[in-house]
C-alpha positions in Angstrom: -0.2 -5.5 11.9 1.2 -2.3 10.7 3.4 -2.3 7.8 5.8 0.6 6.0 5.8 0.8 2.4 8.1 2.1 -0.1 6.0 2.8 -2.9 2.9 4.2 -3.7 1.5 3.8 -6.8 -1.4 4.4 -7.7 -1.7 3.0 -11.1 -2.4 -0.4 -8.9 -6.2 1.0 -8.0 -7.9 -0.6 -10.3 -10.6 -1.3 -8.7 -12.7 -0.1 -10.7 -11.7 0.4 -15.0 -12.4 -1.8 -18.0 -11.6 -1.0 -21.3 -9.7 0.8 -23.7 -7.9 -0.1 -27.3 -4.2 -2.3 -25.9 -1.6 0.7 -25.7 2.6 0.1 -27.5 3.9 -2.8 -25.1 6.5 -1.8 -22.3 9.7 -1.5 -22.8 12.4 -2.1 -19.3 13.8 1.0 -18.8 17.3 1.6 -17.6 18.8 4.2 -15.7 20.5 6.8 -18.1 22.3 8.9 -15.9 23.1 11.6 -18.6 20.2 12.5 -19.3 19.7 15.2 -17.1 18.2 18.9 -17.6 21.0 20.7 -17.9 19.3 24.0 -17.6 18.2 23.8 -14.0 21.0 23.4 -11.6 21.3 21.0 -9.6 22.5 23.0 -6.9 18.4 24.7 -7.6 16.2 22.0 -8.2 17.9 18.5 -8.3 14.7 16.2 -9.0 14.3 18.9 -12.3 17.6 18.6 -12.8 17.5 15.0 -13.1 14.0 14.0 -14.2 13.1 17.4 -16.7 13.4 15.6 -19.7 12.7 12.0 -18.6 9.5 13.6 -17.6 9.2 15.2 -20.7 9.4 12.2 -22.9 7.1 10.0 -20.8 3.7 11.7 -20.9 0.7 9.8 -18.2 -0.9 8.0 -20.6 -4.5 8.5 -21.3 -5.5 5.2 -18.9 -2.9 6.0 -15.7 -3.3 8.7 -12.6 0.1 9.2 -12.4 3.4 7.7 -14.9 7.0 7.1 -14.0 9.9 4.1 -12.7 7.3 2.6 -10.6 4.4 2.3 -12.6 6.1 1.6 -15.9 7.7 -1.9 -13.8 4.2 -2.3 -13.0 2.9 -2.2 -17.0 5.8 -4.3 -17.7 5.3 -7.1 -14.9 1.6 -7.0 -15.7 2.6 -8.1 -19.7 4.4 -10.9 -18.2 1.8 -11.8 -16.5 -0.4 -11.8 -19.3 1.6 -14.0 -21.9 1.7 -16.4 -18.2 -2.1 -15.8 -18.0 -3.0 -16.1 -21.6 -1.0 -19.2 -21.9 -2.6 -21.6 -19.5 -5.9 -19.3 -21.1 -7.2 -22.3 -22.4 -8.9 -25.6 -20.8 -6.7 -28.8 -21.4 -6.4 -31.4 -19.4 -2.4 -30.7 -19.5 -2.7 -27.5 -17.3 -1.8 -28.1 -13.6 -4.4 -26.9 -10.7 -3.1 -23.8 -10.5 -2.4 -22.7 -13.6 -6.4 -23.9 -14.1 -7.0 -21.6 -11.6 -5.5 -18.4 -12.8 -6.0 -19.4 -16.6 -9.8 -19.7 -15.7 -9.7 -16.7 -13.2 -8.5 -14.8 -16.8 -10.2 -15.9 -19.2 -13.8 -15.4 -17.3 -13.2 -11.8 -16.4 -11.8 -10.7 -20.0 -15.3 -13.3 -21.3 -17.5 -11.0 -18.7 -16.3 -7.7 -20.5 -16.1 -8.7 -23.9 -19.8 -10.6 -23.4 -21.4 -7.1 -22.3 -22.6 -9.7 -19.6 -25.0 -8.3 -16.2 -23.8 -10.7 -13.4 -26.1 -8.6 -10.5 -27.5 -11.8 -10.2 -24.3 -13.5 -8.4 -25.6 -11.3 -5.2 -29.0 -11.0 -5.9 -28.7 -14.1 -2.4 -27.7 -11.5 -0.7 -29.0 -8.5 -1.5 -32.3 -10.4 -0.4 -30.7 -11.3 2.8 -30.4 -8.0 3.4 -33.8 -6.7 2.0 -35.3 -9.9 4.2 -33.6 -8.3 7.9 -36.6 -8.1 10.3 -34.5 -7.3 13.1 -31.8 -5.2 13.4 -29.8 -7.8 15.3 -30.1 -9.7 12.1 -26.6 -6.8 10.8 -24.5 -9.2 12.2 -25.1 -12.0 9.8 -26.0 -10.5 7.0 -22.7 -8.1 7.5 -20.7 -11.4 8.0 -22.4 -13.1 4.6 -20.9 -9.7 2.7 -17.6 -10.2 4.5 -17.6 -13.5 3.1 -18.1 -12.9 -0.2 -18.0 -9.6 -1.8 -16.0 -7.9 0.5 -12.4 -7.2 1.4 -10.7 -9.0 2.4 -9.1 -8.1 5.9 -4.9 -5.8 4.9 -4.0 -5.2 8.4 -2.5 -1.8 8.2 -3.9 1.1 7.6 -6.2 0.3 5.1 -9.8 -0.8 6.3 -11.6 2.2 5.5 -13.4 0.9 2.5 -14.6 -2.2 4.8 -18.5 -2.5 5.2 -19.1 -1.0 8.9 -15.2 -2.6 10.0 -12.7 -4.5 9.9 -12.1 -7.8 11.3 -8.6 -10.6 10.5 -5.8 -11.8 12.1 -2.9 -9.8 13.8 0.2 -10.4 16.1 -0.3 -9.2 20.1 1.2 -6.6 20.2 2.2 -6.8 23.8 3.2 -10.7 22.5 4.2 -11.4 19.2 4.5 -15.4 19.3 0.3 -15.2 19.2 -2.0 -14.1 16.7 -5.1 -12.4 17.9 -8.0 -10.6 16.4 -7.9 -7.7 15.2 -11.6 -5.2 14.6 -10.3 -1.8 12.9 -12.4 1.7 12.1 -14.0 1.3 8.6 -17.3 2.1 7.1 -16.6 4.7 4.3 -16.6 4.7 0.8 -14.5 7.2 0.5 -10.7 7.3 0.7 -10.9 8.5 4.0 -12.7 10.9 7.5 -11.2 14.4 5.2 -13.4 13.6 2.3 -16.3 13.2 4.3 -15.6 15.9 6.5 -13.1 18.6 4.2 -15.2 22.3 4.0 -13.1 22.9 0.6 -15.3 24.0 -1.9 -12.7 20.8 -4.0 -13.8 18.4 -1.3 -17.4 19.2 -1.6 -17.6 19.1 -5.1 -16.1 14.9 -4.4 -18.9 14.6 -2.1 -21.4 15.4 -4.8 -19.7 13.0 -7.2 -19.7 10.1 -4.2 -23.7 10.9 -4.0 -23.9 10.5 -7.9 -22.4 7.3 -7.4 -24.4 5.8 -5.1 -27.3 7.2 -6.9 -26.7 5.3 -10.5 -25.2 1.9 -8.8 -28.6 2.3 -6.9 -30.9 2.8 -10.0 -28.8 0.3 -11.7 -29.9 -2.3 -8.9 -33.6 -1.2 -9.2 -34.3 1.9 -7.5 -36.3 4.9 -8.7 -34.5 8.3 -9.4 -36.3 10.4 -6.6 -35.6 7.2 -4.1 -31.8 6.3 -4.7 -31.2 10.3 -4.8 -32.5 10.3 -1.6 -31.3 6.8 -0.7 -27.8 8.8 -1.7 -27.8 11.3 1.1 -29.3 8.6 3.7 -26.4 6.6 3.1 -23.8 10.2 3.2 -25.0 11.0 5.7 -24.3 7.6 7.8 -20.7 7.7 7.0 -20.5 10.8 8.1 -20.6 10.5 10.9 -18.8 7.1 11.2 -16.2 8.8 9.6 -16.5 11.9 12.1 -15.9 8.9 15.3 -13.1 7.1 13.4 -9.1 7.1 14.6 -7.3 10.1 12.4 -4.3 9.4 10.1 -1.9 10.6 12.5 -3.0 9.6 15.7 -3.3 6.1 14.1 0.4 6.0 13.0 1.0 5.6 16.9 0.4 2.0 17.5 0.5 3.1 21.5 -3.0 4.4 20.3 -4.0 1.2 18.5 -2.9 -1.2 21.3 -6.2 -1.4 22.9 -6.9 -4.9 25.1 -10.6 -6.2 24.7 -12.1 -10.2 25.6 -14.5 -10.7 23.9 -17.2 -9.9 27.1 -15.9 -6.6 26.7 -15.7 -6.0 23.3 -19.4 -7.4 23.3 -19.7 -4.2 26.0 -18.2 -1.8 23.9 -20.6 -2.5 20.8 -23.7 -4.0 22.5 -26.5 -3.6 20.1 -24.0 -5.8 17.2 -24.6 -9.3 17.4 -21.3 -11.0 17.7 -21.8 -14.3 18.2 -23.6 -14.6 15.4 -21.1 -12.7 13.0 -18.7 -14.6 14.5 -20.0 -18.0 13.3 -20.6 -15.9 10.0 -17.1 -15.7 9.1 -15.6 -18.8 11.0 -14.1 -17.1 13.1 -12.3 -19.1 15.5 -12.7 -18.4 19.5 -9.5 -16.4 21.1 -8.6 -14.4 24.1 -7.8 -11.3 23.1 -9.2 -8.5 20.7 -7.2 -5.5 19.4 -9.6 -2.8 19.0 -7.3 0.2 16.8 -10.0 2.7 17.7 -12.7 2.0 20.6 -14.0 5.3 19.9 -15.0 4.3 16.8 -16.9 1.3 18.2 -18.7 3.3 20.6 -19.8 5.9 17.9 -20.9 2.8 15.7 -22.9 1.5 18.5 -24.8 4.7 19.0 -26.0 5.1 15.1 -26.8 0.9 15.2 -29.1 1.8 18.0 -30.3 5.3 16.7 -30.5 4.4 13.0 -33.5 2.3 11.6 -34.1 -0.5 10.6 -34.3 0.7 7.4 -31.6 2.9 6.7 -29.5 0.3 7.3 -30.9 -1.7 5.0 -30.0 0.9 3.2 -26.1 1.8 3.7 -25.8 -2.2 3.3 -27.2 -2.0 0.2 -24.9 -0.5 -1.0 -22.2 -1.5 0.3 -22.4 -4.4 -1.2 -23.0 -2.7 -4.3 -20.0 -1.3 -3.9 -17.5 -4.1 -3.1 -19.4 -6.0 -6.4 -19.2 -3.4 -8.7 -15.9 -4.5 -9.9 -17.5 -8.2 -10.9 -20.7 -7.5 -12.4 -19.7 -6.1 -15.9 -18.9 -3.6 -17.8 -21.9 -0.7 -16.8 -21.1 -1.1 -12.9 -17.7 -0.4 -13.6 -17.9 2.1 -15.9 -20.0 3.7 -13.0 -17.4 3.5 -11.0 -14.6 5.1 -13.4 -16.6 8.2 -12.8 -16.1 8.6 -9.1 -12.7 7.5 -9.9 -11.7 9.9 -12.0 -12.2 12.6 -10.2 -10.4 11.3 -7.6 -6.9 11.0 -9.9 -7.3 12.7 -13.0 -7.7 9.5 -15.2 -8.5 9.5 -17.8 -9.7 6.7 -20.0 -9.8 3.1 -18.7 -7.0 0.5 -19.1 -8.1 -2.9 -21.0 -9.0 -5.0 -20.4 -6.7 -7.5 -20.3 -4.1 -5.8 -17.5 -7.1 -5.3 -15.8 -7.5 -8.9 -15.6 -4.5 -9.7 -15.0 -4.0 -7.5 -12.5 -7.3 -9.5 -10.3 -5.4 -12.9 -11.0 -2.5 -11.6 -9.5 -4.8 -10.2 -6.5 -6.9 -12.8 -6.1 -3.7 -16.1 -6.8 -1.4 -13.9 -5.9 1.3 -16.5 -5.0 -0.1 -19.1 -7.8 0.1 -16.6 -10.6 3.8 -15.4 -8.7 5.5 -19.1 -8.7 6.0 -18.5 -12.4 6.2 -14.5 -12.7 9.4 -15.1 -10.7 10.9 -18.3 -12.6 10.6 -16.1 -15.4 12.1 -13.0 -14.5 13.6 -14.2 -10.9 17.0 -16.2 -10.9 18.6 -17.7 -8.1 22.0 -14.7 -9.5 19.7 -11.9 -9.4 18.1 -13.1 -5.9 22.1 -13.9 -4.8 23.1 -10.0 -5.8 19.9 -8.9 -4.2 21.0 -10.5 -0.7 24.6 -9.3 -1.1 23.0 -5.8 -1.2 20.5 -6.1 1.7 23.6 -7.5 4.1 25.9 -4.8 3.0 23.1 -2.4 3.9 22.4 -4.0 7.2 26.3 -3.8 7.9 26.1 0.0 7.1 23.4 0.4 9.2 25.7 -1.3 12.3 28.6 1.3 12.6 25.9 4.0 12.0 24.1 3.0 15.1 27.6 2.7 17.0 28.4 6.0 15.8 25.2 8.4 16.5 26.7 10.2 19.0 23.1 10.8 20.6 22.1 7.9 21.6 23.8 5.9 25.5 25.2 2.6 25.3 22.6 0.7 26.5 19.9 1.8 23.9 22.9 1.1 22.0 22.6 -2.5 22.3 19.6 -2.9 22.3 19.3 -1.4 18.9 22.0 -3.4 17.4 20.0 -7.0 19.2 16.7 -5.2 16.8 18.9 -5.1 13.6 20.6 -8.5 14.3 17.6 -10.2 15.0 15.2 -9.1 11.3 14.7 -11.2 8.8 15.4 -11.3 5.0 12.4 -12.0 2.8 13.9 -11.5 -0.8 11.7 -12.0 -3.9 8.3 -14.7 -3.2 8.0 -16.5 -0.8 10.1 -20.2 0.7 6.7 -21.9 1.1 3.9 -20.8 -1.2 0.1 -20.8 -0.4 -1.7 -23.5 -1.4 -4.6 -23.2 -3.3 -6.3 -26.4 -3.3 -9.6 -25.6 -1.9 -10.3 -22.6 -4.1 -12.4 -23.4 -7.0 -12.2 -21.6 -9.8 -14.8 -22.4 -12.9 -14.5 -21.5 -16.5 -18.8 -20.3 -15.6 -18.7 -16.7 -14.4 -16.2 -13.9 -13.1 -18.2 -12.9 -11.1 -18.9 -16.0 -9.0 -15.1 -17.0 -8.7 -13.9 -13.0 -6.9 -17.3 -14.4 -4.8 -15.3 -18.0 -4.1 -11.6 -16.1 -3.6 -12.6 -13.8 -1.5 -14.4 -16.9 1.0 -11.2 -18.5 0.3 -8.5 -15.7 1.2 -10.8 -15.0 4.4 -10.9 -18.6 5.3 -7.2 -18.3 4.9 -6.4 -15.4 6.8 -8.6 -16.1 9.7 -6.9 -19.8 10.8 -4.1 -17.8 11.0 -6.1 -16.7 14.8 -5.0 -18.4 17.7 -2.0 -20.0 15.9 2.1 -19.1 16.3 3.1 -15.9 14.7 4.8 -17.0 10.4 7.4 -14.9 10.7 7.9 -16.5 6.2 4.4 -15.0 5.8 4.3 -12.6 3.0 1.6 -9.8 2.5 2.7 -8.7 -0.9 2.8 -11.2 -4.2 5.9 -11.7 -6.0 4.7 -9.1 -9.1 4.4 -6.3 -6.9 6.4 -2.8 -7.1 6.8 -2.3 -4.1 8.5 -3.1 -0.6 7.5 -2.9 3.6 8.8 -3.5 6.4 6.5 -5.4 9.1 7.4 -4.2 12.7 5.9 -6.8 14.7 7.3 -9.1 13.1 10.9 -7.6 12.2 10.7 -8.4 8.7 12.4 -6.4 5.5 10.3 -7.5 2.2 11.2 -7.2 -1.2 8.8 -9.0 -3.9 11.1 -10.3 -7.2 8.7 -7.2 -9.0 10.7 -4.9 -7.4 14.0 -6.3 -8.0 14.2 -5.1 -11.6 15.0 -2.4 -13.7 15.5 0.4 -13.3 15.4 -0.2 -9.8 17.6 -3.2 -9.2 19.4 -3.8 -12.2 21.9 -6.9 -13.6 23.6 -4.9 -16.4 24.5 -1.9 -14.0 26.6 -1.9 -11.6 27.0 -1.4 -8.1 26.8 2.5 -7.8 23.9 2.3 -9.4 21.7 -0.1 -8.1 23.1 0.8 -4.6 21.4 4.4 -5.8 18.3 3.0 -7.2 17.1 0.0 -4.7 20.0 0.1 -2.0 18.1 3.5 -0.9 15.1 1.6 -1.1 16.6 -1.4 0.9 17.9 0.9 3.4 14.3 2.8 3.2 12.5 -0.3 5.2 15.6 -1.5 7.1 15.4 2.3 8.2 11.4 1.4 9.0 12.1 -0.4 11.8 13.9 2.7 13.7 11.7 4.9 12.9 9.4 7.2 14.5 6.8 4.3 15.6 8.8 1.2 14.2 11.4 2.7 17.5 8.9 1.3 19.3 9.1 -2.2 18.7 11.4 -4.4 20.4 13.9 -7.0 18.7 11.1 -10.1 18.5 8.9 -7.2 17.5 6.5 -6.5 20.8 5.7 -3.0 21.3 7.5 -2.2 24.2 10.0 0.9 25.0 13.7 0.2 25.0 15.0 3.5 25.1 16.6 5.8 27.6 14.2 8.9 28.6 17.1 11.3 27.7 17.8 9.3 24.2 13.9 9.6 23.3 14.4 12.6 24.0 16.8 13.2 21.7 15.2 11.3 19.4 11.8 13.3 19.3 13.5 16.0 18.4 15.6 15.0 15.3 12.0 13.3 14.2 10.2 16.7 14.4 13.2 18.9 12.7 11.7 16.1 10.1 8.2 16.8 10.4 8.6 20.9 10.4 10.6 20.1 6.8 8.1 18.4 5.0 5.6 20.5 6.0 3.7 22.9 3.6 2.7 23.7 -0.1 3.4 20.8 -2.6 4.7 21.0 -5.8 2.1 20.6 -8.6 -0.9 20.8 -6.4 -2.8 24.0 -5.3 -4.7 24.3 -2.6 -3.2 21.8 0.0 -0.5 21.4 2.6 1.0 18.1 3.3 1.3 18.0 7.1 4.8 16.3 7.9 3.8 14.2 10.8 2.0 12.2 8.6 4.4 11.2 6.3 7.4 11.9 9.3 7.6 7.7 9.0 8.3 7.1 5.7 10.3 11.2 5.5 12.6 9.4 8.0 13.3 6.1 6.5 14.3 8.3 2.8 16.5 10.5 4.7 17.9 7.1 6.2 17.8 4.4 3.8 20.0 6.7 0.9 22.4 7.5 4.0 22.6 3.4 4.6 23.1 2.9 0.9 26.1 5.3 -0.1 27.8 3.9 3.4 27.6 0.6 1.9 28.3 1.8 -1.4 31.4 3.2 -0.1 32.5 0.5 2.2 31.9 -1.8 -1.4 33.9 0.0 -3.9 36.8 0.2 -0.7 36.9 -3.2 -0.7 37.6 -3.8 -4.7 40.4 -0.7 -4.6 38.1 2.1 -5.8 36.2 5.4 -4.5 33.5 7.2 -4.8 35.1 10.5 -6.7 36.5 7.9 -9.1 34.9 9.1 -12.8 33.2 7.0 -15.2 33.6 7.9 -19.1 31.0 10.9 -19.0 33.3 12.2 -16.7 30.3 12.0 -13.7 31.5 10.5 -10.5 30.1 7.5 -8.9 29.1 9.5 -6.0 27.2 11.7 -8.9 26.3 8.7 -10.3 24.4 7.5 -7.5 22.5 10.6 -6.7 21.6 10.4 -9.8 20.3 6.5 -10.1 18.1 7.5 -6.2 16.7 11.0 -8.6 15.5 8.2 -10.8 13.3 6.5 -9.1 11.1 9.5 -8.2 10.8 10.4 -11.8 7.3 10.2 -11.7 4.1 12.5 -12.6 1.3 12.1 -11.2 -2.1 13.8 -11.9 -3.2 16.6 -9.5 -6.2 15.4 -8.3 -4.7 12.1 -7.6 -1.7 14.1 -5.6 -5.0 15.3 -3.8 -5.6 12.5 -2.5 -2.3 11.4 -1.5 -1.6 14.1 0.5 -4.7 13.5 2.7 -5.0 9.9 2.8 -0.7 9.1 2.3 2.1 8.5 4.6 4.4 8.8 1.6 5.8 13.0 0.5 5.2 13.6 -3.3 8.1 12.4 -5.8 9.7 15.5 -5.9 10.0 16.3 -1.7 11.8 12.3 -1.5 14.1 13.6 -4.3 14.9 17.3 -2.9 14.1 17.3 0.7 16.6 14.2 0.9 19.2 15.7 -1.1 19.5 19.7 0.6 20.3 17.3 3.6 23.0 15.2 2.4 26.4 17.4 2.7 28.4 13.8 0.1 25.2 15.8 -2.1 26.2 19.2 -1.9 30.2 17.8 -2.4 29.5 16.1 -5.7 27.2 19.0 -7.4 29.3 21.6 -5.9 26.3 23.4 -4.1 27.1 26.4 -1.6 25.0 27.6 1.3 22.0 29.9 -0.2 21.7 27.4 -2.7 18.0 26.0 -2.7 19.7 22.5 -2.5 21.1 22.8 1.0 19.3 23.5 3.6 20.1 26.0 6.4 19.0 23.4 8.9 19.8 20.3 8.3 17.9 17.1 9.4 18.7 13.8 10.0 17.7 10.6 12.4 19.7 8.4 11.1 
């Protein structure tokens, strides 16, 4: 299952963090459209005009790798979670079962840090399994044990690279989404993506050196002597590099036709005959299904060669490292500190966040819907959900008008597009049915043991979806998440309560501000269903070409314009080029989303006898306020190291481009701020699909 998100929060990368002194409480921001840098013309650099003063007044805290609207809201949400968790932290008989679980998970997480406990003993049984292997056929059973305990749970999107060897979990059948089949995805890496292994520049070599140092450090902490640890770290890098070389690149992976590779279980066994699939599937408790969607068959062919050619000792070493890496965030301060030394290389982080924040995020990760129920009760009242629903309805109506009005689509394609639009399911705030955590045991004895049980619970929950009809109502993000996503296979757009807060969605602001901020995100997600890859799915979510050849050609020409526009150097980081083919889907959604939000707002104002030309007490027109609100949501500073990592691995453009390239394509912006041809914010070739 591929999902397409609106925002990327570097602050969500918390698995490597531990402690620092707690910062001052975060207050919710509210958009102030008068806070602009008048020294910079909006026609020269709109991002700097809108964000210069705001960014200067809000430097990146030492324990963060980025700082802006999204990260500040995420920190505020975590404060809310902290209050909830501290209320339920003390053991007492009045707590509900969910309150007991979230409170005890939080307490054991904090207690582990304050006590300085080293919980390596928690993974000793797994380490013994690895060391006790006598034959490579036993790898499958050991891998199943790792995946079922501290291994990363299946995400089903494009983020499986950090799972030992490969990812396995439920996914809708590309060709018939009414059924959930098994997804088998490339994985096996410890760094963020294949480019970190294959890049030849000095920066990448330095990162690899740091990674080898991390491997050696964790192996020594597990009892290996220094000489053996140094040699072993080089061996691990060699194996993972071979895996990286075989992986499908991140641009090719964007095309669902390339990842739609259909195998029976017998064919899967033929694909990797050196791996004991029967033992693995039994070990994780996977039900038997008729179809296995294998995202990257070439990767698995290469994995089979590695299984054949590398000796048992090498595979023991690889699995030992993968287990240590996966479990390290749960084992104690020393392990997290070692991880942080490498994390800071990727992100530029200076110090580690406080324990309460890390632990609140951990509870959200492992018990997100138990915690989320209390969160939404506190911060997302019914009237907020109703107002958000109206905004979504207005923007979907605008999309219908846009489909009618585009000149390059033929009638039959438009008819199919309307069918898809009408079938979109809006999910706002939180699930209608919450996850039942009744079978999950959380105690006050051990944080590492709680993590192990929670991981096993989530894997079992997901595997139970396999072989059953697709449930469109399930969520892939927790309610406090500051993000949003579109899922083409369920044909849903999803907006957690976490992002329906100021400054994105503000009950104290008028529609001009809210449509410029949150409305553009709603339009972004809706546009994803019609971006260069989302358009390949029909109204049911099946991978089906419903475009005429002529219309597809017209679409591709417009998409190529966007890809070209976003390819090149990036403000704030030297030596790395953004590839517009990687970011094309997100860039298409950014450009389309703001158009839809603007059209919906214009219609909304007209119904109330107002116009986009009306001015406020500061002399700003509604059109100017709309664009300033949009820019405010992307006022974000990111450390150069983190920008480099994003550019190489992430399909989202950097914040400045998400503002400047968008408005440079919009005549409405040019008119609002009196920008003339030849100025930087007026592109000679203005790209737009929707």
